[in-house]
N, C-alpha and C positions, 0 to 999 in steps of 0.2 A: 317450540314452546307450546304449552297447552292452549286450546282455544277457550276463551271465556266470553260470556255474553251478559249484558246488562238488560234484563227484561223488565216487564212491568212489576214483577214481584220484588225485584231488587230495589227499584226506585221507591216503592211504597214501604218495604220492610226496613230499609236502612234509615228512613227519615221519620218513622212512626214513633212518637214518644209513648211511653207506657201510659195506658189509660185513655189515649186518644181514640176517636172513632175510626174504625177500619172501613174497608170497602163495603162490607156487608152490614154496616151500621152497628156492629158490636164493638165493645171496647176490648183492647188487649188485656188479657187476664193478668192480674197481679194478686197473689194470695194475701197481700197486706192492704189491699184497697177494696173495701166491700162493694163500692159502686161498680167495680169491674166484674163482679159475679153476676151471672145470668143463668138462665135455664140450661143452656148448652154446657155450662161448666158444672152446675149443681147436679145434673143427672149422673155423670160419671163419678163425681165425688160421693153422692149418696149410694150408688151401687158399690163403690169401693169400700165404704164404711161398713155396709151390711156383710159383704163377702169376707172382709178381713176379720170381722167378729166371728163369723162361722169358722174360718180357718183356725183362729185361736182356740175356739171351743173344741175343734177336732184334735188339736195338738194335745190338749189336756184330757179330753174324754177317752182317747184311745191309749193313754198311758205310755208305758215304756216303748210300745211299738212305734209311737210317733216321735217322742222326744228322747228316746234312748241314746241317740248319737250325741245330742247336746249334753245330756246328763253324764253319760259314761265316758265319752271321748273329749269333747270340748272342755268340760269342767276339769278333767284330769290334765289336759294340756295347759289350761290356765294356771293350775296349781304349780306345774313345773316351770312355767314362764315367770310366775311370781317369785320363784326361787332362783331366777337368773339363767335358765337354760332352756333351749328348745328340746323337744323329745329326742332321746338317744336310743337307737335300736328298736324303734317303734315303726313297724311296717305300714301303719295307717297314717303316719305323718309324712305327707308327700307334697308340701306346700312351700313356696318361697318365704323368705323372712318376714315380709310385710303381713303375712297371715297372722303372725303373733300378735300384732296390734289389734286385729279384729277379734281374736280369741280373748284377749284381755279386756276389750271394751265393756262387756257386761259386768265385770267386777267393779266398774266405776258407778254403777247404778245402785243407789243406797236403798236399804230397807227390804230387799227381796232376795230370793235365792238365785242361783246362777241361771237356771232354766227360765225363770220368770224375767230376769234381767235380759237374757238373750232375746226373748220375745219382744221386749220393749225396744231394744236396739234395732231389731229387724223391722218392727212396725214403723219406727221413725224413718228408716232408710226407704221403706216402701212408700211412705207418705211423701218424702222428698222427690222420689222418682215421679210419682203422679203429679206433684206440683210443677216439676220441670216440664213434663209433657203437656200439661194444660197451658202453661205459660207460652211455650213455643207454638203449640197447636192453635192457640187463639189469635196469633198474629195474622194480619192480612195476608192472604195467599197461602196460608198453611191449613192444616186439618187437625181436628180433635180425634181423628181415627186412631192415632197413636195412643192417646190416653185410654180409649176404649179397648184397644188390643191388650194393654197392660192390665186393666182391671178385669178383663174377661179370661185371659189365659191363665193367670195364677190360680184362681179357684178350681180350674180343671185338674190341677195337680194335687188336690185335696190338702193335706196338712204339710206336704213336703216343703213349700216355700218358707214356712216359719220354723221348720225343723232342721234347716241347713243354713249355712252362712252365705249362700250364693246371691241373695238379694243385695247384701252389702257390697259384694264385689260388682254386681251389675250396676249399682248406684254410680260408681266411679266411671264406668264405661258410658253410661247415659249422660252424666254431667260433662264428660269429655266431648262427646258428639254434639251436645247442645251448645257448649261454649266455643268450640272450634271456629265456627263461622265468624265470630266477632272478636274473640279473645284467644288467639292462637296459643300463646305460651301457657296460659292458664288451662286451656283444654288439654294441652300436652302434659301438664303436671297432673291433671286428674287421671289421664290414661296411665301415667307412670305409677301412681299410687295403686290403681287397680291391678296393673301388671305385677307389682311387687307382692300382691296378695294372691292372685291366680293369673298366670301369665297372659291369658287371652285378651284382656282389655287393651293390650298394646296395639291391637289391630285398629283401634279407634283413630290413630293417626296415619294408618297405612294408605288411606284413600285421599289424603290431602293433595291439592294441586301443587305442581312444581312452583318454586319461586320463594320469595321472602317469607310468605306465610308458612310454608312447609318448614323452612329453617327455624322459624320462631317456635313452631310446635315441637319440633325435634329437640331443640335446645331446652325447652321447658320440660320435656319428657326426660331427657338424659340427666339434667340437673336434679330433678325431683326424685327420680329413681335412685340415683347415686346417694343422695342425702338420706332417703328413707332406709335403704339397705345398709348404708354405713352406720346410721344410728342404731338400727336393730342389731347389727353385728357387734357394735361396741357394748351394748347393754346386755346382750345374751350370748351365751356360748353355743357352739354347734349349729350355727346359723344355716350352714349349707349341707347338713347331714341328710336333708330331704332328697338330694340328688341320688344317693345310693339306694334309697327305698323306692324311688320312682322307677329306676332302671330295672328293678326286679319284677315288675308287673307282667302278668301274662294276658291271656285273652278272656275278657269278661263275657259271660253268656249273653248279655243284652246287646253286645256289639254286633256289627254287621257280620263278621266272621263267626262269632260265637253263636248267634242265632241260627246260622246256616248249619253249624255242627249239631245244634240241638235238634234241628229238623232231620239231620242225617241219622239220628238215633232210631227214627222210625223206618229206616232203610238199611239197618244192620251195622251202623257205626258203633264201635265198642268204646264208649267214653263216658265220662261222668262230670258232675259239677262239684267243686270243693271250694270252701271258703279260705282264701289266702290273700295276703297283701291288701286287706281291706275291702275285698269284693268277692263275689261268687264267680270263679273262673272255671272254664272247661279244661279238662285234662284228658289225655288219651292220644290215639293216633292222629297225625296230621295237624295237631294244634300248633306245633312249632312252625310249620309251613304257613298256616293261616296267619299267625302273628307276623311273619316276615312279609306276607302279601299286604297286610294292612299297613305296615310301616312303609312299604314301597308305594302304596297309594297315597299316604301322607306326604312322602317326598315328592311324588309326581304332582300332587295338588299344590305344594309349596312352589314348585318350579313354574306351574301355570300362573300362580299369583304374581311371581316375579316378572313373568313375561307380560302379564296384564299391566303391571306397574310401569314397565318400560314403554309399552305401546299406547297407553291411555293418553288422550289428548284433550278430550272434552270433559271438563269438570263442572258439575253443578253443585248447589248447596247440599243436595242429597247424596252426592258421591261418597263422602267419607263414611256415612252410615251404611250405604249400599255395599261398599267394599268391605266394611267390618263384618256385616252379616254374612256375605259370601265367604270370607276367609274363615270365620269361626265355624260356619257350616261345613266347610271342607275338612277341617280338623276334627270336628265332632263326629262326622259321618265315617271317617276313615280311622278313627281312634280304636285302640284295642279295648277301650272302656267307654261305654255310653251309659251314664247314670241318669236317672229321671230328673235330677236337679239341673242338668245341663240345659234343659228347656227353659229355665228361668233366664239364662243368658240370652237365648234366642228370642225370648219374649221381649226382653228389654231392647235388644238391637232392632228387632222387627218393629217395635213400637216407635222408635225414633225414625226409622225409615218412612213409615206411612204418615208421619206428621208432614212430610213433603209431598205435595200433590203430584209431583213429577218423578217420584221415586220409581226405579225400575224393579223394585222388589215386592210390589203389592200382592201379586198372585203367590209369590213365595211365602209371604206372611200368612196367607190363607191356608196354604198347605201345612204350615207349622202349627196352626191351630188344630188341624185334623190330627197331626202326629202327636201333639200333646194329649189330646183326648184318648188316642190309642195307647199311649204310654201309661195313662192312669188305669186302663183296663189291665195292663200287664203288672204295674206296681202302683198302688199297694193292693189292689183288689184280688188278683189271681196269681200272685207271685209264686206261692208254693206249688200251685198246680203246674206252672211252667217248669219249675225246678224238677218236678217229678215226672215230666214228660207228657203232659196232657196235649194231645195233638191240636185241638181247637184253639187253645190259648197260645200255643207255640206259633200257630198260623197268624194270630193277632200280632205277636211280636215281629214276625217276618213282614207283615203288612206295614207295621210302623216303620221298620227299617227301609222298606221299599219307598214309602212316602218321603223319608229323609233323603234317600238317594235322588229321587225325582226333584225334590226341593233344592238340593245342592247343585245338580246339573243346571236346572232352570235359573237359579241364582247367578251362577257363573256366566251362563249364556246371556242373560239380560244385562249383567254388568258390562260385559264385553261390548254388546251392541250399543249400549248407551254412552260409552266413553271412547271407543276406538273407532276413528273415522274409517269409512269403507273406501277402499281404492286409493290411488295416489292423489286424487283431487280433494280428498278429505270430505266427501259427501257424507251427510248425516251429522256434520259437526255442530249444527245449530238446533238440535232437537230439544235440549233442556235449558231452561233459563237459569242464570246464576246470580245470586245476590252479590252486590258490590262488596259486601263484607267478607264474602267467601272466595274472592278471587285470589290472585297471586300476591296481593299486597300484604303488609304486616298488620 
């Protein structure tokens, strides 16, 4: 059975009523109680408000280049869904049935057009994520570093966070990880909703400790996923048509293998980049082999994650978030497609990790900040130059992917070291404190 420990953090955190004074003299933050607001909370809130205003301005000031996907794709999908069907024969629709609810959400906002309504929904999701991170981070023994990671990383992506629906997906993953320590079934339900929209939030429950708590989380996950997918399947036709479109994807040029092939153009590789299946993919010699290698790496990463799950014995409150970040990193890095908006996922997961002072992923999150900044150099700033073979900016893309590889390996190593006892005696099993609420109980 897993080793759990009740340290000072657990004794304080599990008994601390909202608004009471913590160990540092500050009150636990509650967005509904003004007396809990202090300078430590107001600083990230103020920075968030300013940067989100700039992001919204960028979305509209850059016109179709920024909100074209929302205007041309999301609005079209919403129209089809309003008529009772998921997109049919559309290679750009590659999402589970729950995504339909997210695409339809802006149609419920009155008095504005679809693009403006989408910004409103995304802004609200962003605000809820910040509120959750502030509330958890202001508890005794926790850290507001997570809130700062969230408010700092998204502006590095320019207008992208408010021009894609990934913030909304990330919201469910963040809520799942925040709720799991105390409300296992509800946390599992949040993970299920996110997974029904874009599969990766399912990893929120992957790092739960063995026992009754894990069973409660899985039960909440399965019940919620089945209910949501069932409802969407009853209301709309062609709910699972996305599977056929997803299987047809090739190697996108921003992926690990795609960027290597781009670099190979400078050494005689005879290939090109074409737009198909919703992204710019490389075509030419060895592309099929590269695609198979990436799939093989994903399978190997999944096998490692299963091995970790079997061998893990030391679970802390940070473990579910640490494991979720490591798992998503494995699949992002080895994927045939790496889109800039994927860094929104990593920002949310990384932010939850560093709210725990004993998280094993703090250095990994720092590397992800660097990778996000490099991604913005590649897109949107110099995207066309890379497509046309500019050597310098291709090197930036390669460097970004190298940082991703290092972050992924480091994340997995740190997760293993923090949770798998060394040797037969189980040495190292007491390294991380665990909240009482995050143990094996329900």
